[in-house]
N, C-alpha and C positions, 0 to 999 in steps of 0.2 A: 018758480020760488021754492019749490019743493025739493028740487035737485040740487039746490045749492050748496047743500054742506056736504054732499056726496061729491060735486065736483071740487069743492074746495079740499077735501081729503085727499083725494086724487092728486090734484097738483101739488100739493104738501110733499105726498108721498114720491113724486116724481121728481120733486126737487131735491129732496133727502136723497133718493137714489143716484141722481146725477153728482149730487155733491159727495157723496160716498165715492163714487165711482172715480171721480176727478181727483179724489184724494188719495187712492190707493195707485201706487205707482210698481210695477215688476219691471226690473232693471237687468238686462242681460250683462254677461261678464265685463263685456268692452265699453260700458255705458257708465257715467256715473250724473248726478243731480247736484247742482250748486242750489243750496236754499236759501231763499231770504225769509225772515219773519220780521212783517211790517217795514220792509225795506232794509233791514241789517242783515249781514252776513251769519247764518245759524248753523254753517256745516257742510259739508259736502257727503252726500249718501250714496248707498249702493254697491255692490251690487245686489238683486235680489229684491225681496219684498219691502215696499217703502211707504209709509203714510205720512201725507202733510195733515198739517190744521186747516181746515177749511177758511178760506177768507183772511186766513192769517200768516199763512206761508204761501211762498210762491218758489216754484223750481225753474232753473234751466237745465237742460240735457247736453253732456259734453262726452263727443265719442273719443276715446281714448286708442282706438286702433290708429297704425301708420296710413298715412293719405298722401296724396300729392296735389300739387299746384303746378297747373300748365301755364308756364308765363307767355305771354303773345311775343310775335317776334318784335325786337326793340332793336332801333337803330343806334349805334354808337361809333364814335370817334376814338381811334386809338393815337397812342403816344406820337405817331408820326404822320398825324392827321388823314389817315384812311379810313373812310367809312364802311361798317361791317353791321350786318343784321345777325341778329343772334337770337334763336329762341330755346329755351331750355326748360327743365323739369325740376321742382323742390320738393322731397320729400319728407314729411314732418310727423311729428306726433304730439298731442297734449300729454304733457307730465304733471301739470300743475291746475286741475280744473278750477279751482278759485280765480287764480291770475287772470286763464284765459275769459273768464265770464266778467270780472270785477276793474281788471286794468286796462281793457280795451273795448269799444264798442262792437267790433267786429274781425276778431283775430285773424281769419281767413283773409278779408279783404285787405286790412292792414299788412299782412306778411306779403300780399301779392304787390302792394304798392312798394314797400321795402325792397323786395326783391328785383323790380325793375330798375329802382336807382341805384341800388347797389352795383348791380351789373355795369350801366355807367361808368361808374366811377370806377370798377377794377380795370374794364377794357380800356379807359382812359389810361391808366398808366402802365400799358405793355404795346410794344409795338406790334405791327400787323403779322410778321413773322412769327413772333411768339404764340400771338393769338391762334395761329392756324397750326401751328407745331406743339403747343403745350395745353392741349384740352385739359387734361388730368391736372396739372395744376391749378389751372383758372377754376377748375370744379372744387378743387380743394380751399382756395381761398375765398370763393363766394360762400361755399358752407360755413367757414370759419366766421366772417362777416356777417351773413343772415343770423348765425345762431346766437351772437354777441346780441343782436339786435332783439330779437324774439324770445330771448330766455326771460324778460323781465314780463313777458306774457303768458309764461307757463309753457312755451313752445320749444320743442326740442328739433332742431333741422338736422334729419338723418344723414341725406344725400342730396347731393345737386349733380344732376346730368345734362351738360350741353347737347341737344340734339342735332343743331345744323348752324353751320356758320357759312354767310352770303355774301363775300367780297363783291364789290361793284364789276361790272363788266367789262372793265380796262383793267383793273386788277387780274381777274381771272384771265384775261387774254396774256397778259406780261407774264402770268405764273404758267400759262401754257407753254410759250416759248421758251421760258427758263427751263421747265422740264424736259421739253423737246432738245435743246441743247446739253441738258444732263446726261438724257440718255445716248444722245451722239457720241459726247465726250466717254461715257462708258462702254459705248460699243468700239469705239476708237482704242481705249486703254486694254478692253479684253482681247481685240485682234490684236494689237501690238504684243501684250503679253501673249498669245497665243502663238504667234511668229517667233518670238523669243524662245519660247519652249520648243517649238518645233527644229528651230535652228540649233539648239543644244542638245535636241535628241539625235540630229542628224550627225552633229559634229561627234557626239559622246559613241554613235554607231560607226564612223570614220574612224575614231580611234580604236574602238574594240577590234574591228577589222583588222587595222594595221599592226594591233597588238599580237591578234590572232595568225596574221601571215607571216609576222617575226618569229612567233613561237613554232609556227609551222616550218618555216625555213630552217630555225635552229635545229629543229629536231629531225629533219631531214639529211642537214650537214653531219650532225650525230650519227644518225643510222648509216648514211654512206659512209662515213670515216670508219665506223665499227665494221661496216662490211670490208672495207678496203684491206683494215688492219686483220679480221678474221680471213680473208683472202689470202693474204702474205704468209699469215700464220701455217694456213693448209698447206700454201706452196713451200714452204721452207720444210714444214713437216713431212712433206711429200720428196722432198730433194734429200733429208736427211735418212728418210727410209730407203731411197734408191742406193745412197751410197753405203749405208748399213748394208744392204742386200748384197752389193758389189764386194764389200770386205767379207763377208761371209761366204761369197763366191770363191772370191779370190784364195781365202784361207784353205779351201777345200781343192784347190787345184794342185796338181803334181807337175814333175818336169815334161813327162810325156803328154799331158794336156796342153802345157805352155807351148811346146814344141809343135804340136798339131796346130796352135791358134798360129804361131810365125809362118808355119808351112803354108796356111791358107791366105795369110797376108801376103807372103812371098808371090802366090798365085795372083792375086789382086794386082800387087805391082808390076808384074810381069805382063798383065794384059794392058797396062797403060802405055802411052805413046811415048812417055819419057824415057832420055838415052841415060840418064843419072838415077842412082840409088843409093839410097843410105840405109845401111842395115846396121841395127843396134850390134855392139858388141856381145851381148848375152846369147844372142842366134848361134854363133860359131861354138861357143861353149856348149850349148844346149844340142847343136848338131852332132859335136864330136862324141857325147856323151851318147846320143841316139844310136850313132852308128857303131860304137862297141856295143851296145845293148844287143844290136842286130848281128854282129859278129859271134858273140857269145852264144846266143840262140842256136846259129848255123852251127857252130861247133861242135854242139851237142847232140 
């Protein structure tokens, strides 16, 4: 009994220390606390050092960082009555801690349920082909619709990402057959275009070859004609030069030279078997002049 006062003092000190420690909060930059004083909203505090009135004020911590919800795989029915399984991620952050605490019991769980029901509603308004091919558009529609609902809870939906779309096995088999047919069609089109391009290139090559042959033949004819012209010109020039030389030689001949040429011609005629001779009239005149010249030289 003598130690009872000491024990009471120790208990009181421990109680006071616990009370003080529980009343002092040190909040990081990304956290806020929503304070309730006797059950009524008394403000949002933080970051940094915050002191609460013991047993009068209570607080709820709220994380302001961007976080994500992993939505479990949901089975949905498309507009054309095809079943498809979808799972996706929802990125969010709390922008109003007061609303996140006072307007909904569990903002994360509520957002999870809203995301699942919104997904079914969105997929139900789209055909299967569009669901498989327009993933980005579906992401945007989901984000807008979810943001409209969660805005009143102080939450902002920043992004929605569909991770996987799983159609039924029969749909996948039909899609594989369609893809195979499409690949075969593209291969046929590509092969036809290649053959067409090859035929065009061959025809173009034959055309160019014919043009080159025609140009070659034309140039050959031109060169042959030019050669013949040059040859005829040279032949004519040779004949003209020969005649010019004959004229020059003839202009230098005198009567004695002409007489000697005639005598030489008579010698050739005399050696022929012919019995008739035709003598030019100039020969008798030249012969008489030659004889007169010889007589004059004898008399001298």
